[in-house]
Each structure stands twice: as C-alpha cells, then as structure tokens.
Biopython code that builds the backbone (N, CA, C, O; Angstrom):
import numpy as np
from Bio.PDB.StructureBuilder import StructureBuilder

atoms = [
    (1, "MET", "N", (0.843, -1.172, 0.000)),
    (1, "MET", "CA", (0.000, 0.000, 0.000)),
    (1, "MET", "C", (0.893, 1.242, 0.000)),
    (1, "MET", "O", (1.819, 1.357, 0.802)),
    (2, "ALA", "N", (0.603, 2.145, -0.893)),
    (2, "ALA", "CA", (1.375, 3.386, -1.004)),
    (2, "ALA", "C", (0.714, 4.470, -0.175)),
    (2, "ALA", "O", (-0.501, 4.471, 0.023)),
    (3, "LYS", "N", (1.536, 5.394, 0.307)),
    (3, "LYS", "CA", (1.022, 6.539, 1.047)),
    (3, "LYS", "C", (1.395, 7.799, 0.283)),
    (3, "LYS", "O", (2.558, 8.015, -0.058)),
    (4, "VAL", "N", (0.387, 8.630, 0.021)),
    (4, "VAL", "CA", (0.592, 9.891, -0.670)),
    (4, "VAL", "C", (0.260, 11.016, 0.304)),
    (4, "VAL", "O", (-0.755, 10.975, 0.999)),
    (5, "ILE", "N", (1.125, 12.012, 0.341)),
    (5, "ILE", "CA", (0.944, 13.162, 1.229)),
    (5, "ILE", "C", (0.560, 14.365, 0.386)),
    (5, "ILE", "O", (1.192, 14.657, -0.630)),
    (6, "VAL", "N", (-0.487, 15.062, 0.823)),
    (6, "VAL", "CA", (-0.875, 16.322, 0.197)),
    (6, "VAL", "C", (-0.712, 17.404, 1.266)),
    (6, "VAL", "O", (-1.436, 17.420, 2.262)),
    (7, "ASP", "N", (0.242, 18.301, 1.046)),
    (7, "ASP", "CA", (0.462, 19.437, 1.943)),
    (7, "ASP", "C", (-0.221, 20.656, 1.349)),
    (7, "ASP", "O", (-0.020, 20.976, 0.178)),
    (8, "VAL", "N", (-1.027, 21.335, 2.154)),
    (8, "VAL", "CA", (-1.761, 22.516, 1.713)),
    (8, "VAL", "C", (-1.329, 23.687, 2.586)),
    (8, "VAL", "O", (-1.374, 23.608, 3.814)),
    (9, "MET", "N", (-0.910, 24.774, 1.944)),
    (9, "MET", "CA", (-0.454, 25.964, 2.669)),
    (9, "MET", "C", (-1.109, 27.210, 2.097)),
    (9, "MET", "O", (-1.412, 27.264, 0.904)),
    (10, "PRO", "N", (-1.332, 28.221, 2.947)),
    (10, "PRO", "CA", (-1.835, 29.484, 2.414)),
    (10, "PRO", "C", (-0.816, 30.079, 1.452)),
    (10, "PRO", "O", (0.391, 29.950, 1.655)),
    (11, "LYS", "N", (-1.309, 30.730, 0.404)),
    (11, "LYS", "CA", (-0.404, 31.413, -0.520)),
    (11, "LYS", "C", (0.342, 32.504, 0.242)),
    (11, "LYS", "O", (-0.194, 33.057, 1.202)),
    (12, "PRO", "N", (1.573, 32.823, -0.171)),
    (12, "PRO", "CA", (2.388, 33.793, 0.576)),
    (12, "PRO", "C", (1.712, 35.146, 0.779)),
    (12, "PRO", "O", (1.936, 35.795, 1.800)),
    (13, "GLU", "N", (0.896, 35.576, -0.164)),
    (13, "GLU", "CA", (0.269, 36.899, -0.050)),
    (13, "GLU", "C", (-0.994, 36.892, 0.811)),
    (13, "GLU", "O", (-1.580, 37.947, 1.054)),
    (14, "ILE", "N", (-1.416, 35.722, 1.272)),
    (14, "ILE", "CA", (-2.624, 35.598, 2.089)),
    (14, "ILE", "C", (-2.254, 35.689, 3.569)),
    (14, "ILE", "O", (-1.304, 35.052, 4.023)),
    (15, "LEU", "N", (-3.017, 36.488, 4.313)),
    (15, "LEU", "CA", (-2.789, 36.586, 5.753)),
    (15, "LEU", "C", (-3.025, 35.230, 6.401)),
    (15, "LEU", "O", (-3.898, 34.473, 5.975)),
    (16, "ASP", "N", (-2.248, 34.928, 7.427)),
    (16, "ASP", "CA", (-2.341, 33.647, 8.129)),
    (16, "ASP", "C", (-2.477, 33.924, 9.623)),
    (16, "ASP", "O", (-1.480, 33.880, 10.343)),
    (17, "PRO", "N", (-3.702, 34.213, 10.111)),
    (17, "PRO", "CA", (-3.873, 34.549, 11.515)),
    (17, "PRO", "C", (-3.467, 33.421, 12.473)),
    (17, "PRO", "O", (-2.961, 33.695, 13.561)),
    (18, "GLN", "N", (-3.679, 32.167, 12.085)),
    (18, "GLN", "CA", (-3.268, 31.060, 12.954)),
    (18, "GLN", "C", (-1.752, 30.999, 13.067)),
    (18, "GLN", "O", (-1.212, 30.805, 14.156)),
    (19, "GLY", "N", (-1.073, 31.166, 11.948)),
    (19, "GLY", "CA", (0.393, 31.178, 11.972)),
    (19, "GLY", "C", (0.929, 32.329, 12.802)),
    (19, "GLY", "O", (1.897, 32.163, 13.545)),
    (20, "LYS", "N", (0.300, 33.508, 12.679)),
    (20, "LYS", "CA", (0.732, 34.662, 13.479)),
    (20, "LYS", "C", (0.520, 34.405, 14.966)),
    (20, "LYS", "O", (1.363, 34.780, 15.781)),
    (21, "ALA", "N", (-0.598, 33.768, 15.333)),
    (21, "ALA", "CA", (-0.868, 33.454, 16.739)),
    (21, "ALA", "C", (0.182, 32.489, 17.283)),
    (21, "ALA", "O", (0.659, 32.659, 18.405)),
    (22, "VAL", "N", (0.541, 31.485, 16.499)),
    (22, "VAL", "CA", (1.570, 30.533, 16.933)),
    (22, "VAL", "C", (2.916, 31.231, 17.048)),
    (22, "VAL", "O", (3.649, 30.999, 18.010)),
    (23, "THR", "N", (3.255, 32.082, 16.083)),
    (23, "THR", "CA", (4.510, 32.833, 16.125)),
    (23, "THR", "C", (4.581, 33.678, 17.388)),
    (23, "THR", "O", (5.614, 33.709, 18.057)),
    (24, "SER", "N", (3.490, 34.365, 17.720)),
    (24, "SER", "CA", (3.457, 35.207, 18.929)),
    (24, "SER", "C", (3.587, 34.370, 20.192)),
    (24, "SER", "O", (4.306, 34.746, 21.118)),
    (25, "ALA", "N", (2.897, 33.240, 20.233)),
    (25, "ALA", "CA", (2.976, 32.366, 21.411)),
    (25, "ALA", "C", (4.391, 31.828, 21.600)),
    (25, "ALA", "O", (4.890, 31.774, 22.724)),
    (26, "LEU", "N", (5.026, 31.436, 20.524)),
    (26, "LEU", "CA", (6.407, 30.950, 20.627)),
    (26, "LEU", "C", (7.321, 32.040, 21.182)),
    (26, "LEU", "O", (8.173, 31.775, 22.030)),
    (27, "LYS", "N", (7.135, 33.266, 20.697)),
    (27, "LYS", "CA", (7.967, 34.377, 21.168)),
    (27, "LYS", "C", (7.757, 34.606, 22.665)),
    (27, "LYS", "O", (8.720, 34.818, 23.403)),
    (28, "ARG", "N", (6.491, 34.563, 23.115)),
    (28, "ARG", "CA", (6.206, 34.740, 24.554)),
    (28, "ARG", "C", (6.829, 33.633, 25.392)),
    (28, "ARG", "O", (7.164, 33.847, 26.557)),
    (29, "LEU", "N", (6.985, 32.451, 24.801)),
    (29, "LEU", "CA", (7.578, 31.321, 25.508)),
    (29, "LEU", "C", (9.100, 31.298, 25.421)),
    (29, "LEU", "O", (9.745, 30.383, 25.932)),
    (30, "GLY", "N", (9.672, 32.318, 24.767)),
    (30, "GLY", "CA", (11.126, 32.429, 24.695)),
    (30, "GLY", "C", (11.744, 31.855, 23.438)),
    (30, "GLY", "O", (12.969, 31.772, 23.344)),
    (31, "PHE", "N", (10.941, 31.460, 22.476)),
    (31, "PHE", "CA", (11.456, 30.918, 21.218)),
    (31, "PHE", "C", (11.480, 32.033, 20.188)),
    (31, "PHE", "O", (10.502, 32.244, 19.470)),
    (32, "ASP", "N", (12.584, 32.740, 20.117)),
    (32, "ASP", "CA", (12.718, 33.863, 19.186)),
    (32, "ASP", "C", (13.257, 33.396, 17.841)),
    (32, "ASP", "O", (13.871, 32.335, 17.732)),
    (33, "GLY", "N", (13.016, 34.208, 16.826)),
    (33, "GLY", "CA", (13.587, 33.950, 15.507)),
    (33, "GLY", "C", (12.790, 32.992, 14.649)),
    (33, "GLY", "O", (13.297, 32.487, 13.648)),
    (34, "PHE", "N", (11.529, 32.731, 15.033)),
    (34, "PHE", "CA", (10.685, 31.846, 14.229)),
    (34, "PHE", "C", (9.558, 32.649, 13.599)),
    (34, "PHE", "O", (9.045, 33.596, 14.194)),
    (35, "SER", "N", (9.186, 32.264, 12.409)),
    (35, "SER", "CA", (7.999, 32.800, 11.759)),
    (35, "SER", "C", (7.221, 31.597, 11.241)),
    (35, "SER", "O", (7.730, 30.826, 10.427)),
    (36, "VAL", "N", (5.988, 31.436, 11.713)),
    (36, "VAL", "CA", (5.209, 30.235, 11.424)),
    (36, "VAL", "C", (4.079, 30.547, 10.451)),
    (36, "VAL", "O", (3.408, 31.572, 10.567)),
    (37, "ARG", "N", (3.879, 29.647, 9.492)),
    (37, "ARG", "CA", (2.678, 29.644, 8.653)),
    (37, "ARG", "C", (2.041, 28.279, 8.850)),
    (37, "ARG", "O", (2.717, 27.254, 8.771)),
    (38, "GLN", "N", (0.762, 28.269, 9.102)),
    (38, "GLN", "CA", (0.075, 27.020, 9.407)),
    (38, "GLN", "C", (-0.711, 26.536, 8.205)),
    (38, "GLN", "O", (-1.383, 27.318, 7.532)),
    (39, "GLY", "N", (-0.622, 25.240, 7.940)),
    (39, "GLY", "CA", (-1.339, 24.648, 6.825)),
    (39, "GLY", "C", (-2.011, 23.354, 7.231)),
    (39, "GLY", "O", (-2.281, 23.118, 8.408)),
    (40, "LYS", "N", (-2.278, 22.519, 6.238)),
    (40, "LYS", "CA", (-2.939, 21.236, 6.454)),
    (40, "LYS", "C", (-2.124, 20.139, 5.775)),
    (40, "LYS", "O", (-1.440, 20.377, 4.779)),
    (41, "ARG", "N", (-2.210, 18.935, 6.334)),
    (41, "ARG", "CA", (-1.544, 17.767, 5.746)),
    (41, "ARG", "C", (-2.576, 16.652, 5.646)),
    (41, "ARG", "O", (-3.258, 16.326, 6.617)),
    (42, "PHE", "N", (-2.674, 16.080, 4.464)),
    (42, "PHE", "CA", (-3.562, 14.950, 4.234)),
    (42, "PHE", "C", (-2.706, 13.741, 3.898)),
    (42, "PHE", "O", (-1.817, 13.829, 3.051)),
    (43, "GLU", "N", (-2.963, 12.610, 4.552)),
    (43, "GLU", "CA", (-2.283, 11.349, 4.265)),
    (43, "GLU", "C", (-3.286, 10.432, 3.587)),
    (43, "GLU", "O", (-4.332, 10.119, 4.157)),
    (44, "ILE", "N", (-2.974, 10.006, 2.386)),
    (44, "ILE", "CA", (-3.883, 9.186, 1.595)),
    (44, "ILE", "C", (-3.231, 7.832, 1.358)),
    (44, "ILE", "O", (-2.170, 7.746, 0.739)),
    (45, "ASP", "N", (-3.869, 6.772, 1.853)),
    (45, "ASP", "CA", (-3.403, 5.418, 1.604)),
    (45, "ASP", "C", (-4.058, 4.918, 0.320)),
    (45, "ASP", "O", (-5.279, 4.971, 0.175)),
    (46, "VAL", "N", (-3.247, 4.439, -0.599)),
    (46, "VAL", "CA", (-3.731, 3.975, -1.897)),
    (46, "VAL", "C", (-3.651, 2.458, -1.929)),
    (46, "VAL", "O", (-2.576, 1.878, -1.779)),
    (47, "ASP", "N", (-4.792, 1.828, -2.126)),
    (47, "ASP", "CA", (-4.817, 0.367, -2.267)),
    (47, "ASP", "C", (-4.224, -0.019, -3.612)),
    (47, "ASP", "O", (-4.490, 0.630, -4.623)),
    (48, "GLY", "N", (-3.433, -1.059, -3.625)),
    (48, "GLY", "CA", (-2.847, -1.539, -4.874)),
    (48, "GLY", "C", (-1.686, -0.683, -5.328)),
    (48, "GLY", "O", (-1.091, 0.053, -4.540)),
    (49, "GLU", "N", (-1.373, -0.786, -6.600)),
    (49, "GLU", "CA", (-0.216, -0.106, -7.187)),
    (49, "GLU", "C", (-0.509, 1.385, -7.375)),
    (49, "GLU", "O", (-1.605, 1.775, -7.777)),
    (50, "LEU", "N", (0.487, 2.194, -7.076)),
    (50, "LEU", "CA", (0.365, 3.639, -7.285)),
    (50, "LEU", "C", (0.857, 3.955, -8.694)),
    (50, "LEU", "O", (2.059, 4.059, -8.939)),
    (51, "THR", "N", (-0.072, 4.102, -9.593)),
    (51, "THR", "CA", (0.254, 4.386, -10.987)),
    (51, "THR", "C", (0.262, 5.904, -11.207)),
    (51, "THR", "O", (-0.261, 6.655, -10.384)),
    (52, "PRO", "N", (0.852, 6.345, -12.309)),
    (52, "PRO", "CA", (0.788, 7.778, -12.621)),
    (52, "PRO", "C", (-0.655, 8.287, -12.725)),
    (52, "PRO", "O", (-0.943, 9.432, -12.377)),
    (53, "GLU", "N", (-1.549, 7.431, -13.203)),
    (53, "GLU", "CA", (-2.955, 7.823, -13.309)),
    (53, "GLU", "C", (-3.570, 8.047, -11.924)),
    (53, "GLU", "O", (-4.313, 9.008, -11.719)),
    (54, "ARG", "N", (-3.258, 7.159, -10.978)),
    (54, "ARG", "CA", (-3.776, 7.312, -9.600)),
    (54, "ARG", "C", (-3.200, 8.567, -8.957)),
    (54, "ARG", "O", (-3.911, 9.288, -8.258)),
    (55, "LEU", "N", (-1.923, 8.830, -9.186)),
    (55, "LEU", "CA", (-1.297, 10.029, -8.632)),
    (55, "LEU", "C", (-1.932, 11.288, -9.225)),
    (55, "LEU", "O", (-2.141, 12.274, -8.520)),
    (56, "ASP", "N", (-2.235, 11.249, -10.515)),
    (56, "ASP", "CA", (-2.924, 12.361, -11.153)),
    (56, "ASP", "C", (-4.317, 12.539, -10.567)),
    (56, "ASP", "O", (-4.778, 13.665, -10.383)),
    (57, "GLN", "N", (-4.985, 11.433, -10.276)),
    (57, "GLN", "CA", (-6.316, 11.477, -9.665)),
    (57, "GLN", "C", (-6.258, 12.152, -8.291)),
    (57, "GLN", "O", (-7.142, 12.935, -7.944)),
    (58, "ILE", "N", (-5.229, 11.852, -7.521)),
    (58, "ILE", "CA", (-5.063, 12.485, -6.210)),
    (58, "ILE", "C", (-4.810, 13.980, -6.384)),
    (58, "ILE", "O", (-5.336, 14.787, -5.617)),
    (59, "GLY", "N", (-4.019, 14.354, -7.372)),
    (59, "GLY", "CA", (-3.795, 15.770, -7.653)),
    (59, "GLY", "C", (-5.081, 16.498, -7.997)),
    (59, "GLY", "O", (-5.298, 17.630, -7.563)),
    (60, "ARG", "N", (-5.945, 15.841, -8.787)),
    (60, "ARG", "CA", (-7.235, 16.449, -9.125)),
    (60, "ARG", "C", (-8.124, 16.564, -7.895)),
    (60, "ARG", "O", (-8.854, 17.544, -7.745)),
    (61, "ALA", "N", (-8.067, 15.558, -7.005)),
    (61, "ALA", "CA", (-8.851, 15.612, -5.766)),
    (61, "ALA", "C", (-8.371, 16.764, -4.880)),
    (61, "ALA", "O", (-9.180, 17.459, -4.265)),
    (62, "ALA", "N", (-7.062, 16.959, -4.820)),
    (62, "ALA", "CA", (-6.514, 18.064, -4.034)),
    (62, "ALA", "C", (-6.955, 19.396, -4.611)),
    (62, "ALA", "O", (-7.319, 20.308, -3.869)),
    (63, "ASP", "N", (-6.923, 19.511, -5.925)),
    (63, "ASP", "CA", (-7.319, 20.747, -6.597)),
    (63, "ASP", "C", (-8.812, 21.022, -6.446)),
    (63, "ASP", "O", (-9.232, 22.179, -6.398)),
    (64, "THR", "N", (-9.613, 19.960, -6.371)),
    (64, "THR", "CA", (-11.061, 20.096, -6.309)),
    (64, "THR", "C", (-11.586, 20.252, -4.888)),
    (64, "THR", "O", (-12.491, 21.051, -4.650)),
    (65, "LEU", "N", (-11.028, 19.495, -3.933)),
    (65, "LEU", "CA", (-11.615, 19.434, -2.600)),
    (65, "LEU", "C", (-10.661, 19.786, -1.464)),
    (65, "LEU", "O", (-11.035, 20.514, -0.545)),
    (66, "LEU", "N", (-9.446, 19.281, -1.518)),
    (66, "LEU", "CA", (-8.560, 19.407, -0.361)),
    (66, "LEU", "C", (-7.991, 20.808, -0.175)),
    (66, "LEU", "O", (-7.704, 21.216, 0.951)),
    (67, "ALA", "N", (-7.827, 21.546, -1.262)),
    (67, "ALA", "CA", (-7.266, 22.902, -1.188)),
    (67, "ALA", "C", (-8.228, 23.892, -1.830)),
    (67, "ALA", "O", (-8.895, 23.593, -2.821)),
    (68, "ASN", "N", (-8.278, 25.068, -1.241)),
    (68, "ASN", "CA", (-8.989, 26.184, -1.869)),
    (68, "ASN", "C", (-7.938, 26.931, -2.675)),
    (68, "ASN", "O", (-7.206, 27.761, -2.136)),
    (69, "THR", "N", (-7.865, 26.634, -3.965)),
    (69, "THR", "CA", (-6.753, 27.124, -4.779)),
    (69, "THR", "C", (-6.791, 28.633, -5.022)),
    (69, "THR", "O", (-5.859, 29.184, -5.607)),
    (70, "VAL", "N", (-7.840, 29.299, -4.588)),
    (70, "VAL", "CA", (-7.866, 30.756, -4.662)),
    (70, "VAL", "C", (-6.890, 31.335, -3.641)),
    (70, "VAL", "O", (-6.225, 32.337, -3.903)),
    (71, "ILE", "N", (-6.809, 30.685, -2.459)),
    (71, "ILE", "CA", (-5.972, 31.221, -1.375)),
    (71, "ILE", "C", (-4.904, 30.244, -0.897)),
    (71, "ILE", "O", (-4.099, 30.596, -0.034)),
    (72, "GLU", "N", (-4.876, 29.024, -1.438)),
    (72, "GLU", "CA", (-3.925, 28.012, -0.965)),
    (72, "GLU", "C", (-3.191, 27.359, -2.129)),
    (72, "GLU", "O", (-3.722, 27.223, -3.232)),
    (73, "ASN", "N", (-1.946, 26.959, -1.846)),
    (73, "ASN", "CA", (-1.164, 26.114, -2.749)),
    (73, "ASN", "C", (-1.124, 24.708, -2.162)),
    (73, "ASN", "O", (-1.286, 24.527, -0.955)),
    (74, "PHE", "N", (-0.910, 23.726, -3.012)),
    (74, "PHE", "CA", (-0.750, 22.360, -2.493)),
    (74, "PHE", "C", (0.378, 21.658, -3.215)),
    (74, "PHE", "O", (0.754, 22.008, -4.333)),
    (75, "ASP", "N", (0.911, 20.641, -2.525)),
    (75, "ASP", "CA", (1.997, 19.829, -3.054)),
    (75, "ASP", "C", (1.641, 18.371, -2.807)),
    (75, "ASP", "O", (1.256, 18.009, -1.696)),
    (76, "VAL", "N", (1.763, 17.538, -3.821)),
    (76, "VAL", "CA", (1.483, 16.106, -3.709)),
    (76, "VAL", "C", (2.798, 15.366, -3.803)),
    (76, "VAL", "O", (3.590, 15.595, -4.717)),
    (77, "ARG", "N", (3.032, 14.456, -2.830)),
    (77, "ARG", "CA", (4.271, 13.685, -2.864)),
    (77, "ARG", "C", (4.004, 12.280, -2.339)),
    (77, "ARG", "O", (3.080, 12.051, -1.559)),
    (78, "VAL", "N", (4.827, 11.358, -2.781)),
    (78, "VAL", "CA", (4.717, 9.961, -2.338)),
    (78, "VAL", "C", (5.681, 9.772, -1.181)),
    (78, "VAL", "O", (6.853, 10.137, -1.268)),
    (79, "GLU", "N", (5.172, 9.192, -0.089)),
    (79, "GLU", "CA", (6.026, 8.916, 1.075)),
    (79, "GLU", "C", (6.544, 7.490, 0.942)),
    (79, "GLU", "O", (5.785, 6.556, 0.683)),
    (80, "GLN", "N", (7.846, 7.343, 1.124)),
    (80, "GLN", "CA", (8.465, 6.030, 0.998)),
    (80, "GLN", "C", (8.347, 5.235, 2.269)),
    (80, "GLN", "O", (8.819, 4.099, 2.333)),
]
sb = StructureBuilder()
sb.init_structure("model")
sb.init_model(0)
sb.init_chain("A")
sb.init_seg("    ")
for serial, (resi, resn, name, xyz) in enumerate(atoms, 1):
    if name == "N":
        sb.init_residue(resn, " ", resi, " ")
    sb.init_atom(name, np.array(xyz, "f"), 0.0, 1.0, " ", f" {name:<3s}", serial, name[0])
structure = sb.get_structure()
C-alpha cells in the first residue's frame, strides 16, 4: 500500500492569523527567531499499485476538494 501526502499551505500573499498566533505564542515562551505559517496535511493510503494515473487522480482531488486554490497552494508527494 502506497502513502501519498498532500500538503496545503496558504499562498504567501494571504494573511495567516493562525500562523501569526503561533509565532506570537512561541515568542512569549522564549522561542525567538521563528515565523510560522500554518497549513494542512492529508495522508492518503492507496490500495494496490500507485500508478501515474492514480497520482494524477489524487492531484485532481486536491485541486477540487482538499485545497482552496484561490488562497492556498498544495503539493502532492509519495512517502516512501
């Protein structure tokens, strides 16, 4: 069984209030020099062989449902 990871992040020009809140909390806790952007990670287990067609299907699913492509970018990768 193959595992495919879809990482979804806000586009750089989009405000990220959750990331800013985490950045501020880290600073208050003494962790300086960090800037956080918060996103989402989807782990997809694929039954059977992971073909290029199946990988393309996952990319289409990410584009259609998993990411709001108006404000988010996504990356699809196979985890070994």
